[in-house]
C-alpha positions as a Markdown table, in Angstrom:
| # | Residue | x | y | z |
|---|---|---|---|---|
| 1 | Met | -14.3 | 12.0 | -13.1 |
| 2 | Ala | -17.4 | 11.8 | -15.7 |
| 3 | Gly | -16.1 | 8.1 | -17.1 |
| 4 | Leu | -16.8 | 5.8 | -15.0 |
| 5 | Arg | -19.1 | 6.8 | -12.2 |
| 6 | Asp | -21.7 | 8.7 | -15.1 |
| 7 | Ser | -21.9 | 4.4 | -16.1 |
| 8 | Val | -22.6 | 2.4 | -12.8 |
| 9 | Thr | -24.1 | -0.1 | -15.3 |
| 10 | Asp | -20.6 | -1.0 | -16.1 |
| 11 | Lys | -20.5 | -4.6 | -16.3 |
| 12 | Arg | -17.4 | -5.6 | -14.8 |
| 13 | Phe | -18.1 | -3.7 | -12.1 |
| 14 | Thr | -21.7 | -5.1 | -11.6 |
| 15 | Gln | -20.4 | -8.4 | -11.0 |
| 16 | Leu | -17.5 | -7.0 | -9.1 |
| 17 | Thr | -19.7 | -5.7 | -6.4 |
| 18 | Gly | -23.1 | -7.9 | -7.6 |
| 19 | Gly | -25.2 | -5.3 | -7.5 |
| 20 | His | -25.5 | -4.1 | -3.8 |
| 21 | Asn | -25.7 | -1.0 | -2.6 |
| 22 | Val | -23.8 | 1.0 | -0.4 |
| 23 | Leu | -26.1 | 0.0 | 3.1 |
| 24 | Ser | -26.2 | -3.7 | 1.6 |
| 25 | Ser | -22.9 | -3.8 | 1.7 |
| 26 | Met | -22.6 | -2.2 | 5.1 |
| 27 | Ala | -24.5 | -5.1 | 6.5 |
| 28 | Lys | -22.6 | -6.9 | 6.5 |
| 29 | Ser | -19.2 | -7.9 | 8.7 |
| 30 | Glu | -16.3 | -6.1 | 8.4 |
| 31 | Asp | -13.5 | -8.7 | 6.4 |
| 32 | Ile | -10.1 | -8.5 | 5.2 |
| 33 | Lys | -8.2 | -11.3 | 3.1 |
| 34 | Val | -4.5 | -10.7 | 2.1 |
| 35 | Trp | -2.8 | -13.4 | -0.8 |
| 36 | Arg | 0.0 | -13.7 | -2.6 |
| 37 | Arg | 0.7 | -16.1 | -6.0 |
| 38 | Asn | 3.6 | -18.3 | -6.0 |
| 39 | Asp | 3.8 | -18.2 | -9.5 |
| 40 | Leu | 3.7 | -14.0 | -9.6 |
| 41 | Gly | 6.5 | -12.7 | -7.4 |
| 42 | Gly | 6.7 | -9.5 | -5.8 |
| 43 | Val | 2.8 | -9.0 | -5.7 |
| 44 | Glu | -0.1 | -8.8 | -2.7 |
| 45 | Phe | -4.0 | -9.0 | -3.2 |
| 46 | Arg | -6.0 | -7.7 | -1.2 |
| 47 | Thr | -9.8 | -7.8 | -0.3 |
| 48 | Gly | -12.0 | -5.6 | 2.3 |
| 49 | Thr | -15.2 | -5.6 | 2.8 |
| 50 | Ala | -17.6 | -3.4 | 5.3 |
| 51 | Val | -14.3 | -2.2 | 6.6 |
| 52 | Ser | -14.7 | 1.1 | 8.6 |
| 53 | Glu | -11.6 | 1.4 | 11.3 |
| 54 | Pro | -9.4 | 3.8 | 10.0 |
| 55 | Tyr | -5.4 | 3.4 | 9.1 |
| 56 | Pro | -3.2 | 5.7 | 10.6 |
| 57 | Lys | -0.2 | 6.9 | 8.8 |
| 58 | His | 1.8 | 4.4 | 7.5 |
| 59 | Trp | 4.0 | 3.8 | 4.7 |
| 60 | His | 4.6 | 0.7 | 2.3 |
| 61 | Asp | 8.3 | -0.3 | 0.0 |
| 62 | Glu | 5.2 | -1.3 | -3.0 |
| 63 | Tyr | 2.8 | 0.5 | -5.2 |
| 64 | Gln | -0.5 | 0.5 | -4.2 |
| 65 | Val | -3.6 | 0.7 | -5.8 |
| 66 | Cys | -6.7 | 0.2 | -4.9 |
| 67 | Leu | -10.5 | 0.4 | -5.9 |
| 68 | Ile | -13.5 | 1.6 | -3.5 |
| 69 | Thr | -16.5 | -0.6 | -5.1 |
| 70 | Asp | -18.5 | 0.2 | -1.9 |
| 71 | Gly | -19.3 | 2.8 | 0.3 |
| 72 | Gly | -16.4 | 5.9 | 1.0 |
| 73 | Gly | -13.2 | 7.5 | 2.3 |
| 74 | Glu | -10.8 | 9.9 | 2.0 |
| 75 | Val | -6.8 | 9.6 | 1.7 |
| 76 | Asn | -4.6 | 11.6 | 2.8 |
| 77 | Tyr | -1.6 | 11.9 | 0.7 |
| 78 | Arg | 1.9 | 14.2 | 0.3 |
| 79 | Gly | 0.3 | 16.8 | 2.4 |
| 80 | Val | -3.4 | 16.8 | 0.1 |
| 81 | Arg | -7.2 | 14.9 | 1.6 |
| 82 | Tyr | -8.3 | 12.9 | -1.1 |
| 83 | Asp | -11.9 | 12.0 | -1.4 |
| 84 | Thr | -12.4 | 8.5 | -2.6 |
| 85 | Pro | -15.6 | 7.7 | -3.2 |
| 86 | Ala | -17.3 | 4.4 | -4.5 |
| 87 | Glu | -15.7 | 3.4 | -8.3 |
| 88 | Ser | -12.8 | 4.6 | -7.7 |
| 89 | Leu | -9.2 | 3.8 | -8.1 |
| 90 | Phe | -6.3 | 5.4 | -6.1 |
| 91 | Ile | -2.4 | 5.2 | -6.7 |
| 92 | Leu | -0.2 | 5.7 | -3.7 |
| 93 | His | 3.7 | 5.7 | -4.5 |
| 94 | Pro | 6.1 | 3.9 | -2.8 |
| 95 | Gly | 7.8 | 4.7 | 0.3 |
| 96 | Glu | 5.5 | 8.3 | 1.0 |
| 97 | Ile | 4.1 | 8.3 | 3.8 |
| 98 | His | -0.7 | 8.3 | 4.0 |
| 99 | Ser | -3.7 | 7.4 | 6.2 |
| 100 | Asn | -7.2 | 6.2 | 5.1 |
| 101 | Tyr | -10.2 | 7.4 | 6.7 |
| 102 | Thr | -13.9 | 6.0 | 6.4 |
| 103 | Ser | -17.2 | 7.2 | 8.3 |
| 104 | Thr | -19.7 | 4.8 | 6.9 |
| 105 | Gly | -17.1 | 2.2 | 5.9 |
| 106 | Cys | -16.0 | 1.0 | 2.7 |
| 107 | Ser | -15.4 | -1.9 | 0.9 |
| 108 | Phe | -12.0 | -2.3 | -1.9 |
| 109 | Arg | -10.3 | -4.5 | -4.1 |
| 110 | Ser | -6.5 | -4.0 | -3.3 |
| 111 | Val | -3.1 | -4.6 | -5.0 |
| 112 | Tyr | 0.9 | -4.1 | -4.1 |
| 113 | Ile | 3.0 | -3.9 | -6.7 |
| 114 | Glu | 7.1 | -4.1 | -6.3 |
| 115 | Pro | 8.7 | -0.7 | -7.8 |
| 116 | Lys | 10.3 | -3.0 | -10.6 |
| 117 | Leu | 7.6 | -4.5 | -11.5 |
| 118 | Val | 6.1 | -1.1 | -12.0 |
| 119 | Ser | 9.1 | 0.5 | -13.8 |
| 120 | Ala | 9.8 | -2.3 | -16.1 |
| 121 | Ala | 6.4 | -2.8 | -17.8 |
| 122 | Ile | 6.6 | 1.6 | -17.8 |
| 123 | Leu | 9.8 | 2.5 | -18.9 |
| 124 | Asn | 11.6 | 1.3 | -20.9 |
| 125 | Glu | 14.7 | -0.8 | -19.9 |
| 126 | Gly | 18.2 | 1.0 | -18.0 |
| 127 | Ser | 16.1 | 3.9 | -17.9 |
| 128 | Asp | 17.2 | 7.3 | -15.7 |
| 129 | Lys | 14.2 | 8.7 | -14.8 |
| 130 | Gly | 13.3 | 7.1 | -11.3 |
| 131 | Leu | 10.3 | 5.5 | -10.8 |
| 132 | Pro | 7.5 | 6.9 | -12.8 |
| 133 | Phe | 4.9 | 8.9 | -10.4 |
| 134 | Phe | 1.4 | 9.6 | -11.3 |
| 135 | Ala | 0.7 | 12.6 | -10.9 |
| 136 | Asn | -3.2 | 12.4 | -10.0 |
| 137 | Pro | -3.9 | 9.7 | -7.5 |
| 138 | Ile | -7.1 | 9.1 | -7.7 |
| 139 | Val | -8.5 | 7.8 | -11.3 |
| 140 | Phe | -12.1 | 7.7 | -12.3 |
| 141 | Asp | -11.3 | 6.6 | -16.4 |
| 142 | Arg | -14.1 | 3.2 | -16.7 |
| 143 | Glu | -11.5 | 1.7 | -19.3 |
| 144 | Val | -9.1 | 1.6 | -16.2 |
| 145 | Ile | -11.5 | 0.3 | -13.5 |
| 146 | Ser | -12.4 | -2.3 | -16.3 |
| 147 | Ala | -9.1 | -3.4 | -16.7 |
| 148 | Phe | -7.8 | -3.4 | -13.0 |
| 149 | Ile | -10.9 | -5.4 | -11.9 |
| 150 | Ala | -10.7 | -8.4 | -14.5 |
| 151 | Met | -6.2 | -8.6 | -13.6 |
| 152 | His | -7.6 | -8.9 | -9.6 |
| 153 | Gln | -10.2 | -11.4 | -10.5 |
| 154 | Glu | -8.3 | -13.6 | -13.1 |
| 155 | Val | -5.3 | -14.1 | -11.0 |
| 156 | Ser | -7.8 | -15.2 | -8.3 |
| 157 | Arg | -9.1 | -18.0 | -10.7 |
| 158 | Ser | -6.4 | -18.5 | -13.1 |
| 159 | Val | -4.0 | -21.0 | -13.3 |
| 160 | Ser | -1.6 | -19.8 | -15.8 |
| 161 | Lys | 1.3 | -17.9 | -15.3 |
| 162 | Met | 1.1 | -16.6 | -18.2 |
| 163 | Glu | -2.2 | -15.1 | -18.7 |
| 164 | Asn | -1.9 | -13.8 | -14.9 |
| 165 | Glu | 1.7 | -12.0 | -16.2 |
| 166 | Gly | -0.4 | -11.0 | -19.7 |
| 167 | Ser | -3.1 | -9.4 | -17.2 |
| 168 | Leu | -0.7 | -7.4 | -14.9 |
| 169 | Leu | 1.2 | -6.0 | -17.1 |
| 170 | Asp | -2.0 | -4.6 | -19.7 |
| 171 | Phe | -3.8 | -3.5 | -16.3 |
| 172 | Leu | 0.0 | -1.4 | -16.2 |
| 173 | Gly | 0.4 | -0.5 | -19.5 |
| 174 | Leu | -3.4 | 1.1 | -19.5 |
| 175 | Leu | -2.8 | 3.2 | -16.6 |
| 176 | Ala | 0.4 | 4.7 | -17.6 |
| 177 | Lys | -1.2 | 5.7 | -21.2 |
| 178 | Arg | -4.6 | 7.7 | -19.1 |
| 179 | Ser | -2.2 | 8.8 | -16.3 |
| 180 | Glu | 0.0 | 11.6 | -16.2 |
| 181 | Ile | 3.6 | 10.0 | -15.6 |
| 182 | Arg | 6.3 | 11.8 | -14.3 |
| 183 | Gly | 9.9 | 11.5 | -13.0 |
| 184 | Glu | 10.2 | 10.5 | -9.1 |
| 185 | Pro | 9.6 | 13.5 | -7.3 |
| 186 | Ala | 11.4 | 14.7 | -3.9 |
| 187 | Arg | 10.1 | 12.4 | -1.4 |
| 188 | Asn | 7.8 | 15.2 | 0.7 |
| 189 | Gly | 9.1 | 18.1 | -1.4 |
| 190 | Asn | 12.7 | 19.8 | 0.1 |
| 191 | Glu | 13.1 | 17.2 | 1.9 |
| 192 | Pro | 15.8 | 18.4 | 4.2 |
| 193 | Ala | 19.3 | 16.7 | 3.9 |
| 194 | Ala | 19.7 | 15.6 | 7.3 |
| 195 | Ile | 16.4 | 14.1 | 7.7 |
| 196 | Arg | 16.7 | 11.8 | 4.5 |
| 197 | Ile | 19.9 | 11.5 | 6.7 |
| 198 | Ala | 17.9 | 10.1 | 9.6 |
| 199 | Arg | 15.1 | 8.2 | 7.5 |
| 200 | Asp | 17.7 | 6.4 | 5.5 |
| 201 | Tyr | 19.6 | 5.0 | 8.8 |
| 202 | Ile | 16.6 | 3.9 | 10.5 |
| 203 | Thr | 15.1 | 2.1 | 7.6 |
| 204 | Glu | 18.8 | 0.0 | 7.0 |
| 205 | His | 18.7 | -0.6 | 10.9 |
| 206 | His | 15.5 | -1.2 | 11.6 |
| 207 | Glu | 15.9 | -3.8 | 14.5 |
| 208 | Arg | 17.6 | -1.8 | 16.5 |
| 209 | Asn | 16.9 | 0.3 | 20.1 |
| 210 | Ile | 17.6 | 3.3 | 18.3 |
| 211 | Ser | 17.6 | 6.3 | 20.0 |
| 212 | Leu | 17.5 | 10.0 | 19.3 |
| 213 | Arg | 20.9 | 11.0 | 20.5 |
| 214 | Glu | 22.6 | 9.4 | 18.3 |
| 215 | Leu | 20.3 | 10.1 | 15.6 |
| 216 | Gly | 21.2 | 13.6 | 16.7 |
| 217 | Ile | 24.9 | 13.2 | 16.9 |
| 218 | Leu | 24.3 | 11.7 | 13.3 |
| 219 | Thr | 22.6 | 14.2 | 11.7 |
| 220 | Ala | 24.5 | 17.2 | 13.7 |
| 221 | Leu | 20.9 | 18.3 | 15.2 |
| 222 | Ser | 20.4 | 18.2 | 18.8 |
| 223 | Pro | 17.1 | 15.8 | 19.8 |
| 224 | Phe | 14.7 | 17.7 | 20.0 |
| 225 | His | 14.9 | 20.1 | 16.8 |
| 226 | Leu | 15.2 | 16.4 | 15.0 |
| 227 | Ala | 13.1 | 15.2 | 16.4 |
| 228 | Arg | 10.0 | 18.6 | 15.3 |
| 229 | Val | 11.9 | 18.6 | 12.3 |
| 230 | Phe | 11.6 | 14.7 | 11.2 |
| 231 | Ser | 7.7 | 14.9 | 12.4 |
| 232 | Arg | 7.5 | 17.5 | 10.2 |
| 233 | Thr | 9.3 | 16.9 | 6.9 |
| 234 | Val | 7.8 | 13.2 | 7.2 |
| 235 | Gly | 4.9 | 13.4 | 8.6 |
| 236 | Met | 5.1 | 11.2 | 11.3 |
| 237 | Pro | 8.1 | 10.8 | 14.6 |
| 238 | Pro | 10.8 | 9.2 | 14.3 |
| 239 | His | 9.4 | 6.2 | 16.7 |
| 240 | Ala | 6.1 | 5.5 | 14.6 |
| 241 | Phe | 8.2 | 5.6 | 11.2 |
| 242 | Gln | 10.7 | 3.1 | 12.8 |
| 243 | Thr | 7.8 | 0.8 | 13.6 |
| 244 | Ser | 6.3 | 1.2 | 10.9 |
| 245 | Val | 9.8 | -0.2 | 9.0 |
| 246 | Arg | 9.3 | -2.8 | 11.2 |
| 247 | Ile | 5.9 | -4.7 | 10.2 |
| 248 | Ser | 6.7 | -4.5 | 5.8 |
| 249 | Ala | 10.2 | -6.2 | 7.4 |
| 250 | Gly | 8.6 | -8.4 | 9.9 |
| 251 | Lys | 6.2 | -9.1 | 6.2 |
| 252 | Glu | 9.0 | -10.3 | 4.0 |
| 253 | Trp | 10.3 | -12.6 | 7.1 |
| 254 | Ile | 7.2 | -14.0 | 7.0 |
| 255 | Arg | 6.6 | -14.7 | 3.5 |
| 256 | Arg | 10.0 | -16.3 | 3.4 |
| 257 | Gly | 8.9 | -19.3 | 6.5 |
| 258 | Arg | 10.0 | -17.5 | 9.5 |
| 259 | Thr | 7.2 | -18.2 | 12.3 |
| 260 | Val | 5.8 | -15.0 | 14.0 |
| 261 | Ala | 7.6 | -15.3 | 16.8 |
| 262 | Glu | 11.1 | -15.4 | 14.8 |
| 263 | Ala | 10.3 | -12.1 | 12.4 |
| 264 | Ala | 9.2 | -10.6 | 15.9 |
| 265 | Val | 12.1 | -11.0 | 17.2 |
| 266 | Leu | 14.3 | -10.5 | 13.6 |
| 267 | Val | 12.9 | -6.6 | 13.0 |
| 268 | Gly | 13.0 | -5.4 | 16.7 |
| 269 | Phe | 10.1 | -6.2 | 18.9 |
| 270 | Ala | 10.9 | -6.6 | 22.6 |
| 271 | Asp | 8.3 | -9.3 | 22.0 |
| 272 | Gln | 5.6 | -10.8 | 20.0 |
| 273 | Ser | 2.7 | -9.3 | 21.8 |
| 274 | His | 3.8 | -6.1 | 21.0 |
| 275 | Phe | 4.6 | -7.0 | 17.1 |
| 276 | His | 0.7 | -8.2 | 17.1 |
| 277 | Arg | 0.0 | -5.7 | 18.6 |
| 278 | His | 1.6 | -3.1 | 16.4 |
| 279 | Phe | 1.0 | -5.9 | 12.9 |
| 280 | Leu | -3.2 | -5.7 | 13.3 |
| 281 | Arg | -2.7 | -1.7 | 13.6 |
| 282 | Leu | -1.4 | -1.0 | 10.8 |
| 283 | Met | -2.5 | -3.8 | 8.5 |
| 284 | Lys | -6.0 | -5.0 | 9.8 |
| 285 | Val | -5.0 | -8.9 | 9.9 |
| 286 | Thr | -3.0 | -10.6 | 12.5 |
| 287 | Pro | 0.5 | -11.9 | 12.1 |
| 288 | Gly | -0.7 | -15.3 | 12.6 |
| 289 | Glu | -3.2 | -14.6 | 9.3 |
| 290 | Tyr | -1.4 | -12.9 | 7.4 |
| 291 | Leu | 1.1 | -16.1 | 7.7 |
| 292 | Lys | -1.5 | -18.6 | 7.0 |
| 293 | Asn | -2.7 | -16.2 | 3.5 |
| 294 | Ser | 1.1 | -16.4 | 3.0 |
| 295 | Lys | 1.4 | -19.8 | 2.8 |
| 296 | Asn | -2.1 | -20.6 | 1.6 |
| 297 | Val | -1.4 | -18.8 | -2.5 |
| 298 | Gln | -2.5 | -21.1 | -5.5 |
| 299 | Ser | -0.1 | -22.8 | -7.9 |
């Protein structure tokens, strides 16, 4: 833990933060930006400044790697609460329920990477180990964080596809080298077979108006018992899980060129306003802003 935190003079980190302290950064108004690049598929970038609103329990299909550049907070992940102070990097595995909280506000840079890209960069082709799992989600390694900053900055300004891909691979390679990598863990420990069935069914049919009775018949559990065990095992009730899946699918439809209204219908929301409200709650940007940023990528 000493690494980076004992060396606040790190050149790249100073360049990234502009040398501001927590108070000066938190004095700025809250701002979140999301963007993707046409020439770097499967990767989404975000920056946040003076973000104070908590992220409720949610999940996503990608690996999330996030550097806290100012302020600090905590992440609740796999049943453990981790502090995420300034100059720390955290890594979250795809499909894991988690939430984020800050009492003072924080600024960050993050990247969401599709699992196949991480697997290809870290594991040998054809590996049967499943997805790489980072045993320690919090990283203070100075060299790893410096590589993350370099990668995040370069993809914001470079027009070379090969340079951007190389920068991402360099970061992932160094991260794997400095981290304890294991095979993909069982999701949420010993997840009951019935809950895995219900979870997969909701994911596959997220656009439908699924009832607890339907899930109960599918899993041979009473609706009440299923809901209780699902909440305890997954970390959120079935309806909240379905909403999270729908938002993730909605992002994909928007990136494919669908309008916000079309995406809302395709993922099963009753109307665009419901989609907008839940999208903003989980993503901290509106669907319209996400659509604008998805179109306004650098080529």
